[in-house]
N, CA, C and O atoms as CSV, one atom per row, in Angstrom:
chain,resi,resn,atom,element,x,y,z
A,1,MET,N,N,-3.288,10.861,-8.626
A,1,MET,CA,C,-2.525,10.804,-9.820
A,1,MET,C,C,-1.388,9.838,-9.600
A,1,MET,O,O,-0.868,9.758,-8.487
A,2,ALA,N,N,-0.992,9.123,-10.586
A,2,ALA,CA,C,0.118,8.185,-10.499
A,2,ALA,C,C,1.173,8.607,-11.503
A,2,ALA,O,O,0.971,9.498,-12.329
A,3,ALA,N,N,2.321,7.922,-11.397
A,3,ALA,CA,C,3.400,8.173,-12.389
A,3,ALA,C,C,2.897,7.801,-13.777
A,3,ALA,O,O,1.998,6.971,-13.908
A,4,ILE,N,N,3.476,8.418,-14.831
A,4,ILE,CA,C,3.132,8.172,-16.184
A,4,ILE,C,C,3.974,6.990,-16.674
A,4,ILE,O,O,5.140,7.152,-17.035
A,5,SER,N,N,3.338,5.748,-16.680
A,5,SER,CA,C,4.063,4.594,-17.003
A,5,SER,C,C,4.585,4.565,-18.462
A,5,SER,O,O,5.564,3.886,-18.772
A,6,GLU,N,N,3.890,5.333,-19.358
A,6,GLU,CA,C,4.349,5.399,-20.735
A,6,GLU,C,C,5.464,6.366,-20.922
A,6,GLU,O,O,6.029,6.454,-22.013
A,7,LEU,N,N,5.810,7.109,-19.878
A,7,LEU,CA,C,6.823,8.162,-19.817
A,7,LEU,C,C,6.293,9.483,-20.410
A,7,LEU,O,O,6.582,10.550,-19.869
A,8,ILE,N,N,5.519,9.427,-21.514
A,8,ILE,CA,C,4.812,10.557,-22.049
A,8,ILE,C,C,3.601,10.059,-22.830
A,8,ILE,O,O,3.651,9.030,-23.504
A,9,ARG,N,N,2.486,10.837,-22.718
A,9,ARG,CA,C,1.311,10.445,-23.445
A,9,ARG,C,C,0.427,11.633,-23.729
A,9,ARG,O,O,0.451,12.638,-23.019
A,10,LYS,N,N,-0.366,11.497,-24.799
A,10,LYS,CA,C,-1.323,12.509,-25.221
A,10,LYS,C,C,-2.620,12.255,-24.407
A,10,LYS,O,O,-3.014,11.122,-24.131
A,11,GLU,N,N,-3.254,13.399,-24.044
A,11,GLU,CA,C,-4.410,13.330,-23.292
A,11,GLU,C,C,-5.608,13.776,-24.168
A,11,GLU,O,O,-5.405,14.506,-25.139
A,12,SER,N,N,-6.830,13.358,-23.850
A,12,SER,CA,C,-7.993,13.763,-24.667
A,12,SER,C,C,-8.323,15.238,-24.540
A,12,SER,O,O,-9.130,15.781,-25.294
A,13,THR,N,N,-7.674,15.881,-23.556
A,13,THR,CA,C,-7.915,17.297,-23.351
A,13,THR,C,C,-7.018,18.222,-24.245
A,13,THR,O,O,-7.069,19.448,-24.143
A,14,GLY,N,N,-6.210,17.586,-25.110
A,14,GLY,CA,C,-5.340,18.341,-25.944
A,14,GLY,C,C,-4.016,18.763,-25.249
A,14,GLY,O,O,-3.351,19.708,-25.673
A,15,THR,N,N,-3.654,18.017,-24.149
A,15,THR,CA,C,-2.488,18.241,-23.353
A,15,THR,C,C,-1.585,16.997,-23.369
A,15,THR,O,O,-1.987,15.971,-23.917
A,16,ILE,N,N,-0.425,17.057,-22.807
A,16,ILE,CA,C,0.386,15.920,-22.645
A,16,ILE,C,C,0.656,15.654,-21.117
A,16,ILE,O,O,0.575,16.565,-20.293
A,17,SER,N,N,0.961,14.442,-20.802
A,17,SER,CA,C,1.422,14.045,-19.475
A,17,SER,C,C,2.711,13.329,-19.560
A,17,SER,O,O,2.942,12.613,-20.534
A,18,PHE,N,N,3.579,13.479,-18.588
A,18,PHE,CA,C,4.942,12.875,-18.694
A,18,PHE,C,C,5.518,12.756,-17.311
A,18,PHE,O,O,5.085,13.447,-16.389
A,19,GLY,N,N,6.501,11.877,-17.156
A,19,GLY,CA,C,7.337,11.706,-15.964
A,19,GLY,C,C,6.940,10.498,-15.117
A,19,GLY,O,O,5.767,10.135,-15.028
A,20,ASP,N,N,7.936,9.896,-14.509
A,20,ASP,CA,C,7.721,8.798,-13.612
A,20,ASP,C,C,8.698,8.882,-12.474
A,20,ASP,O,O,9.818,8.391,-12.613
A,21,TYR,N,N,8.347,9.468,-11.369
A,21,TYR,CA,C,9.224,9.633,-10.229
A,21,TYR,C,C,9.438,8.346,-9.417
A,21,TYR,O,O,10.195,8.327,-8.446
A,22,THR,N,N,8.787,7.322,-9.818
A,22,THR,CA,C,8.892,6.063,-9.029
A,22,THR,C,C,10.027,5.189,-9.568
A,22,THR,O,O,10.341,4.173,-8.947
A,23,LEU,N,N,10.646,5.534,-10.681
A,23,LEU,CA,C,11.745,4.753,-11.329
A,23,LEU,C,C,12.998,4.969,-10.549
A,23,LEU,O,O,13.319,6.097,-10.174
A,24,SER,N,N,13.744,3.857,-10.285
A,24,SER,CA,C,15.018,3.956,-9.594
A,24,SER,C,C,16.152,4.178,-10.563
A,24,SER,O,O,17.221,4.651,-10.177
A,25,ALA,N,N,15.919,3.819,-11.892
A,25,ALA,CA,C,16.945,4.032,-12.926
A,25,ALA,C,C,16.399,4.995,-13.979
A,25,ALA,O,O,15.191,5.072,-14.201
A,26,LYS,N,N,17.289,5.711,-14.609
A,26,LYS,CA,C,16.875,6.641,-15.640
A,26,LYS,C,C,16.213,5.949,-16.776
A,26,LYS,O,O,16.639,4.878,-17.208
A,27,ALA,N,N,15.096,6.599,-17.297
A,27,ALA,CA,C,14.379,6.125,-18.445
A,27,ALA,C,C,14.194,7.317,-19.382
A,27,ALA,O,O,14.040,8.446,-18.915
A,28,LYS,N,N,14.206,7.081,-20.717
A,28,LYS,CA,C,13.931,8.207,-21.658
A,28,LYS,C,C,13.112,7.687,-22.812
A,28,LYS,O,O,13.121,6.500,-23.135
A,29,LEU,N,N,12.399,8.622,-23.428
A,29,LEU,CA,C,11.691,8.354,-24.606
A,29,LEU,C,C,11.923,9.575,-25.558
A,29,LEU,O,O,11.725,10.730,-25.182
A,30,ASP,N,N,12.343,9.257,-26.778
A,30,ASP,CA,C,12.699,10.318,-27.725
A,30,ASP,C,C,11.772,10.186,-28.934
A,30,ASP,O,O,11.139,9.154,-29.156
A,31,ASN,N,N,11.719,11.297,-29.720
A,31,ASN,CA,C,10.927,11.333,-30.937
A,31,ASN,C,C,9.430,11.089,-30.749
A,31,ASN,O,O,8.800,10.387,-31.540
A,32,TYR,N,N,8.883,11.668,-29.709
A,32,TYR,CA,C,7.435,11.541,-29.449
A,32,TYR,C,C,6.720,12.723,-30.084
A,32,TYR,O,O,6.935,13.876,-29.710
A,33,GLU,N,N,5.890,12.423,-31.023
A,33,GLU,CA,C,5.258,13.550,-31.866
A,33,GLU,C,C,3.929,13.934,-31.167
A,33,GLU,O,O,3.139,13.076,-30.773
A,34,PHE,N,N,3.722,15.264,-31.033
A,34,PHE,CA,C,2.490,15.803,-30.483
A,34,PHE,C,C,2.248,17.185,-31.119
A,34,PHE,O,O,3.067,18.095,-30.986
A,35,GLU,N,N,1.144,17.315,-31.790
A,35,GLU,CA,C,0.711,18.560,-32.432
A,35,GLU,C,C,1.921,19.167,-33.315
A,35,GLU,O,O,2.197,20.365,-33.240
A,36,GLY,N,N,2.580,18.341,-34.098
A,36,GLY,CA,C,3.627,18.758,-35.041
A,36,GLY,C,C,4.999,19.022,-34.390
A,36,GLY,O,O,5.950,19.380,-35.085
A,37,ASP,N,N,5.108,18.845,-33.037
A,37,ASP,CA,C,6.332,19.001,-32.374
A,37,ASP,C,C,6.907,17.706,-31.962
A,37,ASP,O,O,6.142,16.753,-31.815
A,38,ILE,N,N,8.197,17.568,-31.758
A,38,ILE,CA,C,8.866,16.301,-31.287
A,38,ILE,C,C,9.371,16.532,-29.905
A,38,ILE,O,O,10.112,17.478,-29.642
A,39,TYR,N,N,8.955,15.638,-28.999
A,39,TYR,CA,C,9.262,15.698,-27.586
A,39,TYR,C,C,10.268,14.593,-27.203
A,39,TYR,O,O,10.334,13.535,-27.828
A,40,LYS,N,N,11.037,14.888,-26.156
A,40,LYS,CA,C,11.969,13.969,-25.547
A,40,LYS,C,C,11.750,14.118,-24.030
A,40,LYS,O,O,11.762,15.226,-23.494
A,41,VAL,N,N,11.554,12.998,-23.365
A,41,VAL,CA,C,11.466,13.024,-21.910
A,41,VAL,C,C,12.482,12.100,-21.301
A,41,VAL,O,O,12.715,10.991,-21.782
A,42,LYS,N,N,13.091,12.583,-20.216
A,42,LYS,CA,C,13.976,11.787,-19.389
A,42,LYS,C,C,13.406,11.879,-17.952
A,42,LYS,O,O,13.024,12.946,-17.471
A,43,THR,N,N,13.373,10.716,-17.307
A,43,THR,CA,C,12.739,10.764,-15.984
A,43,THR,C,C,13.212,9.599,-15.076
A,43,THR,O,O,13.548,8.508,-15.536
A,44,PHE,N,N,13.214,9.893,-13.807
A,44,PHE,CA,C,13.419,8.842,-12.752
A,44,PHE,C,C,13.266,9.560,-11.424
A,44,PHE,O,O,12.836,10.713,-11.388
A,45,LYS,N,N,13.612,8.891,-10.331
A,45,LYS,CA,C,13.315,9.495,-9.029
A,45,LYS,C,C,14.051,10.814,-8.765
A,45,LYS,O,O,13.574,11.623,-7.969
A,46,GLU,N,N,15.174,11.047,-9.397
A,46,GLU,CA,C,15.993,12.208,-9.131
A,46,GLU,C,C,15.663,13.430,-10.006
A,46,GLU,O,O,15.860,14.571,-9.587
A,47,ILE,N,N,15.159,13.176,-11.228
A,47,ILE,CA,C,14.934,14.323,-12.148
A,47,ILE,C,C,13.925,13.899,-13.172
A,47,ILE,O,O,13.846,12.721,-13.518
A,48,THR,N,N,13.093,14.909,-13.700
A,48,THR,CA,C,12.275,14.754,-14.744
A,48,THR,C,C,12.528,15.932,-15.693
A,48,THR,O,O,12.478,17.078,-15.247
A,49,LYS,N,N,12.804,15.689,-17.018
A,49,LYS,CA,C,13.123,16.720,-17.959
A,49,LYS,C,C,12.381,16.482,-19.242
A,49,LYS,O,O,12.229,15.357,-19.720
A,50,LEU,N,N,11.923,17.599,-19.784
A,50,LEU,CA,C,11.158,17.542,-21.096
A,50,LEU,C,C,11.783,18.542,-22.053
A,50,LEU,O,O,12.080,19.681,-21.692
A,51,GLU,N,N,11.976,18.079,-23.303
A,51,GLU,CA,C,12.455,18.918,-24.362
A,51,GLU,C,C,11.436,18.929,-25.503
A,51,GLU,O,O,10.770,17.917,-25.721
A,52,ARG,N,N,11.294,20.016,-26.226
A,52,ARG,CA,C,10.439,20.033,-27.439
A,52,ARG,C,C,11.297,20.613,-28.580
A,52,ARG,O,O,11.843,21.713,-28.499
A,53,ASN,N,N,11.378,19.800,-29.643
A,53,ASN,CA,C,12.175,20.208,-30.813
A,53,ASN,C,C,13.609,20.510,-30.467
A,53,ASN,O,O,14.235,21.382,-31.069
A,54,GLY,N,N,14.140,19.774,-29.478
A,54,GLY,CA,C,15.553,19.894,-29.081
A,54,GLY,C,C,15.793,21.049,-28.127
A,54,GLY,O,O,16.948,21.318,-27.797
A,55,VAL,N,N,14.736,21.763,-27.655
A,55,VAL,CA,C,14.904,22.887,-26.783
A,55,VAL,C,C,14.280,22.523,-25.411
A,55,VAL,O,O,13.206,21.926,-25.339
A,56,PHE,N,N,14.975,22.895,-24.357
A,56,PHE,CA,C,14.587,22.688,-22.980
A,56,PHE,C,C,13.235,23.265,-22.703
A,56,PHE,O,O,12.976,24.392,-23.123
A,57,VAL,N,N,12.328,22.555,-22.009
A,57,VAL,CA,C,10.963,23.072,-21.659
A,57,VAL,C,C,10.746,23.008,-20.183
A,57,VAL,O,O,10.365,24.012,-19.581
A,58,TYR,N,N,10.965,21.907,-19.585
A,58,TYR,CA,C,10.578,21.680,-18.149
A,58,TYR,C,C,11.668,20.748,-17.473
A,58,TYR,O,O,12.196,19.804,-18.060
A,59,GLU,N,N,11.930,21.112,-16.219
A,59,GLU,CA,C,12.810,20.199,-15.423
A,59,GLU,C,C,12.364,20.244,-13.935
A,59,GLU,O,O,12.047,21.308,-13.403
A,60,SER,N,N,12.352,19.129,-13.322
A,60,SER,CA,C,12.069,19.077,-11.856
A,60,SER,C,C,13.103,18.258,-11.164
A,60,SER,O,O,13.557,17.244,-11.693
A,61,VAL,N,N,13.497,18.688,-9.954
A,61,VAL,CA,C,14.398,18.004,-9.126
A,61,VAL,C,C,13.787,17.964,-7.709
A,61,VAL,O,O,13.635,19.017,-7.090
A,62,PRO,N,N,13.440,16.793,-7.190
A,62,PRO,CA,C,13.609,15.456,-7.727
A,62,PRO,C,C,12.531,15.282,-8.852
A,62,PRO,O,O,11.806,16.212,-9.205
A,63,GLY,N,N,12.478,14.056,-9.376
A,63,GLY,CA,C,11.535,13.715,-10.433
A,63,GLY,C,C,10.104,13.897,-10.052
A,63,GLY,O,O,9.761,13.827,-8.871
A,64,THR,N,N,9.248,14.132,-11.028
A,64,THR,CA,C,7.845,14.346,-10.784
A,64,THR,C,C,7.044,13.630,-11.880
A,64,THR,O,O,7.594,13.074,-12.831
A,65,ALA,N,N,5.761,13.671,-11.702
A,65,ALA,CA,C,4.740,13.201,-12.740
A,65,ALA,C,C,3.968,14.489,-13.096
A,65,ALA,O,O,3.477,15.169,-12.195
A,66,VAL,N,N,3.859,14.817,-14.321
A,66,VAL,CA,C,3.216,16.047,-14.794
A,66,VAL,C,C,2.022,15.647,-15.658
A,66,VAL,O,O,2.161,14.865,-16.598
A,67,THR,N,N,0.828,16.200,-15.325
A,67,THR,CA,C,-0.317,15.893,-16.183
A,67,THR,C,C,-0.890,17.270,-16.663
A,67,THR,O,O,-0.651,18.335,-16.093
A,68,GLU,N,N,-1.646,17.132,-17.736
A,68,GLU,CA,C,-2.307,18.300,-18.386
A,68,GLU,C,C,-1.361,19.412,-18.692
A,68,GLU,O,O,-1.728,20.575,-18.522
A,69,PHE,N,N,-0.128,19.121,-19.147
A,69,PHE,CA,C,0.816,20.107,-19.573
A,69,PHE,C,C,0.412,20.817,-20.860
A,69,PHE,O,O,0.195,20.149,-21.871
A,70,LYS,N,N,0.312,22.031,-20.861
A,70,LYS,CA,C,-0.108,22.812,-22.093
A,70,LYS,C,C,0.643,24.128,-22.088
A,70,LYS,O,O,0.571,24.871,-21.109
A,71,GLN,N,N,1.354,24.432,-23.146
A,71,GLN,CA,C,2.066,25.696,-23.317
A,71,GLN,C,C,1.588,26.359,-24.509
A,71,GLN,O,O,1.611,25.778,-25.594
A,72,THR,N,N,1.123,27.630,-24.366
A,72,THR,CA,C,0.721,28.456,-25.470
A,72,THR,C,C,1.587,29.708,-25.505
A,72,THR,O,O,2.537,29.824,-24.731
A,73,GLU,N,N,1.283,30.605,-26.358
A,73,GLU,CA,C,2.024,31.860,-26.403
A,73,GLU,C,C,1.774,32.701,-25.166
A,73,GLU,O,O,2.630,33.496,-24.778
A,74,ASP,N,N,0.632,32.542,-24.548
A,74,ASP,CA,C,0.263,33.398,-23.407
A,74,ASP,C,C,0.292,32.662,-22.011
A,74,ASP,O,O,0.200,33.302,-20.963
A,75,GLU,N,N,0.415,31.367,-22.040
A,75,GLU,CA,C,0.152,30.631,-20.733
A,75,GLU,C,C,0.888,29.310,-20.757
A,75,GLU,O,O,1.054,28.701,-21.814
A,76,VAL,N,N,1.343,28.851,-19.555
A,76,VAL,CA,C,1.807,27.484,-19.331
A,76,VAL,C,C,1.024,26.999,-18.176
A,76,VAL,O,O,0.905,27.686,-17.162
A,77,GLY,N,N,0.459,25.768,-18.313
A,77,GLY,CA,C,-0.312,25.206,-17.235
A,77,GLY,C,C,-0.050,23.723,-17.104
A,77,GLY,O,O,0.128,23.037,-18.111
A,78,PHE,N,N,-0.022,23.193,-15.836
A,78,PHE,CA,C,0.121,21.828,-15.626
A,78,PHE,C,C,-0.160,21.476,-14.203
A,78,PHE,O,O,-0.219,22.354,-13.343
A,79,ILE,N,N,-0.338,20.182,-13.928
A,79,ILE,CA,C,-0.534,19.657,-12.559
A,79,ILE,C,C,0.700,18.791,-12.349
A,79,ILE,O,O,1.113,18.037,-13.229
A,80,VAL,N,N,1.295,18.928,-11.114
A,80,VAL,CA,C,2.506,18.260,-10.890
A,80,VAL,C,C,2.374,17.400,-9.512
A,80,VAL,O,O,1.783,17.862,-8.537
A,81,GLU,N,N,2.920,16.231,-9.516
A,81,GLU,CA,C,2.928,15.424,-8.309
A,81,GLU,C,C,4.327,14.819,-8.132
A,81,GLU,O,O,5.003,14.521,-9.116
A,82,GLY,N,N,4.756,14.639,-6.887
A,82,GLY,CA,C,5.974,14.034,-6.616
A,82,GLY,C,C,6.015,13.600,-5.180
A,82,GLY,O,O,5.107,13.922,-4.414
A,83,PRO,N,N,7.065,12.862,-4.781
A,83,PRO,CA,C,7.146,12.305,-3.473
A,83,PRO,C,C,7.471,13.351,-2.418
A,83,PRO,O,O,7.262,13.125,-1.226
A,84,GLU,N,N,7.999,14.528,-2.869
A,84,GLU,CA,C,8.365,15.591,-1.942
A,84,GLU,C,C,8.321,16.895,-2.747
A,84,GLU,O,O,8.043,16.914,-3.946
A,85,ASP,N,N,8.615,18.003,-2.010
A,85,ASP,CA,C,8.720,19.285,-2.731
A,85,ASP,C,C,9.753,19.238,-3.813
A,85,ASP,O,O,10.791,18.591,-3.672
A,86,ALA,N,N,9.470,19.925,-4.897
A,86,ALA,CA,C,10.357,19.858,-6.070
A,86,ALA,C,C,10.728,21.259,-6.522
A,86,ALA,O,O,9.936,22.192,-6.382
A,87,GLN,N,N,11.931,21.410,-7.065
A,87,GLN,CA,C,12.306,22.665,-7.719
A,87,GLN,C,C,12.022,22.471,-9.182
A,87,GLN,O,O,12.560,21.578,-9.836
A,88,ILE,N,N,11.137,23.358,-9.693
A,88,ILE,CA,C,10.696,23.284,-11.070
A,88,ILE,C,C,11.292,24.443,-11.900
A,88,ILE,O,O,11.199,25.601,-11.491
A,89,THR,N,N,11.885,24.147,-13.029
A,89,THR,CA,C,12.400,25.164,-13.920
A,89,THR,C,C,11.735,25.030,-15.249
A,89,THR,O,O,11.614,23.938,-15.805
A,90,LEU,N,N,11.294,26.186,-15.763
A,90,LEU,CA,C,10.662,26.274,-17.080
A,90,LEU,C,C,11.430,27.195,-17.984
A,90,LEU,O,O,11.997,28.174,-17.497
A,91,GLU,N,N,11.483,26.942,-19.273
A,91,GLU,CA,C,12.106,27.792,-20.287
A,91,GLU,C,C,10.987,28.651,-20.802
A,91,GLU,O,O,10.078,28.155,-21.468
A,92,LEU,N,N,11.034,29.960,-20.500
A,92,LEU,CA,C,10.088,30.900,-20.924
A,92,LEU,C,C,10.836,32.085,-21.582
A,92,LEU,O,O,12.061,32.063,-21.701
A,93,ALA,N,N,10.082,33.111,-22.004
A,93,ALA,CA,C,10.690,34.281,-22.665
A,93,ALA,C,C,11.547,35.084,-21.743
A,93,ALA,O,O,11.167,35.259,-20.586
A,94,GLU,N,N,12.698,35.596,-22.176
A,94,GLU,CA,C,13.610,36.359,-21.392
A,94,GLU,C,C,12.964,37.714,-21.047
A,94,GLU,O,O,12.122,38.241,-21.775
A,95,GLU,N,N,13.415,38.253,-19.879
A,95,GLU,CA,C,13.010,39.563,-19.459
A,95,GLU,C,C,11.531,39.803,-19.461
A,95,GLU,O,O,11.091,40.911,-19.770
A,96,THR,N,N,10.756,38.821,-19.132
A,96,THR,CA,C,9.306,38.855,-19.096
A,96,THR,C,C,8.883,38.470,-17.621
A,96,THR,O,O,9.437,37.549,-17.022
A,97,GLU,N,N,7.946,39.172,-17.115
A,97,GLU,CA,C,7.338,38.770,-15.792
A,97,GLU,C,C,6.134,37.853,-16.009
A,97,GLU,O,O,5.353,37.994,-16.950
A,98,TYR,N,N,6.043,36.930,-15.100
A,98,TYR,CA,C,4.955,36.002,-15.212
A,98,TYR,C,C,4.249,35.966,-13.808
A,98,TYR,O,O,4.882,36.077,-12.758
A,99,GLU,N,N,2.902,35.803,-13.874
A,99,GLU,CA,C,2.155,35.584,-12.641
A,99,GLU,C,C,2.112,34.126,-12.324
A,99,GLU,O,O,1.769,33.332,-13.199
A,100,ILE,N,N,2.435,33.730,-11.145
A,100,ILE,CA,C,2.459,32.340,-10.735
A,100,ILE,C,C,1.159,32.055,-9.905
A,100,ILE,O,O,0.882,32.761,-8.935
A,101,THR,N,N,0.418,31.078,-10.274
A,101,THR,CA,C,-0.745,30.710,-9.465
A,101,THR,C,C,-0.569,29.239,-9.100
A,101,THR,O,O,-0.156,28.415,-9.916
A,102,ILE,N,N,-0.890,28.948,-7.870
A,102,ILE,CA,C,-0.829,27.545,-7.328
A,102,ILE,C,C,-2.175,27.279,-6.780
A,102,ILE,O,O,-2.629,27.990,-5.884
A,103,ASP,N,N,-2.850,26.260,-7.292
A,103,ASP,CA,C,-4.233,25.924,-6.867
A,103,ASP,C,C,-5.153,27.112,-6.936
A,103,ASP,O,O,-5.997,27.295,-6.058
A,104,GLY,N,N,-5.009,27.937,-7.977
A,104,GLY,CA,C,-5.834,29.105,-8.217
A,104,GLY,C,C,-5.516,30.302,-7.312
A,104,GLY,O,O,-6.258,31.284,-7.345
A,105,VAL,N,N,-4.499,30.264,-6.544
A,105,VAL,CA,C,-4.076,31.355,-5.614
A,105,VAL,C,C,-2.769,31.912,-6.148
A,105,VAL,O,O,-1.844,31.186,-6.512
A,106,SER,N,N,-2.739,33.254,-6.176
A,106,SER,CA,C,-1.529,33.919,-6.729
A,106,SER,C,C,-0.344,33.679,-5.766
A,106,SER,O,O,-0.445,33.865,-4.554
A,107,ALA,N,N,0.796,33.251,-6.380
A,107,ALA,CA,C,2.014,33.086,-5.567
A,107,ALA,C,C,2.990,34.180,-5.877
A,107,ALA,O,O,4.136,34.128,-5.430
A,108,GLY,N,N,2.560,35.202,-6.652
A,108,GLY,CA,C,3.375,36.374,-6.950
A,108,GLY,C,C,3.790,36.441,-8.402
A,108,GLY,O,O,3.369,35.646,-9.243
A,109,VAL,N,N,4.629,37.418,-8.657
A,109,VAL,CA,C,5.059,37.697,-10.061
A,109,VAL,C,C,6.521,37.332,-10.130
A,109,VAL,O,O,7.141,37.464,-11.185
């Protein structure tokens, strides 16, 4: 997988891909429409951030490339790549436990 040169794009799978960790300077794309929502992405080597309808969705430090991102009422799934380990923060429902799986293996609740 490579960085997303368009910064954000629709995939044929009904998902989105975003982020370019190879950029040395900040880049952003605003007002990207997907399935009735408006997305904004900011990305470069130090951080990748995604907002939907003005609300925080995803952030990684350092920057990453995310493919096949899909968020439903019951699940969030994506594939992430970066030059090193990244801290990933997602905005989800408060006071709710989530099962985390990495490569199909449970990483805990």
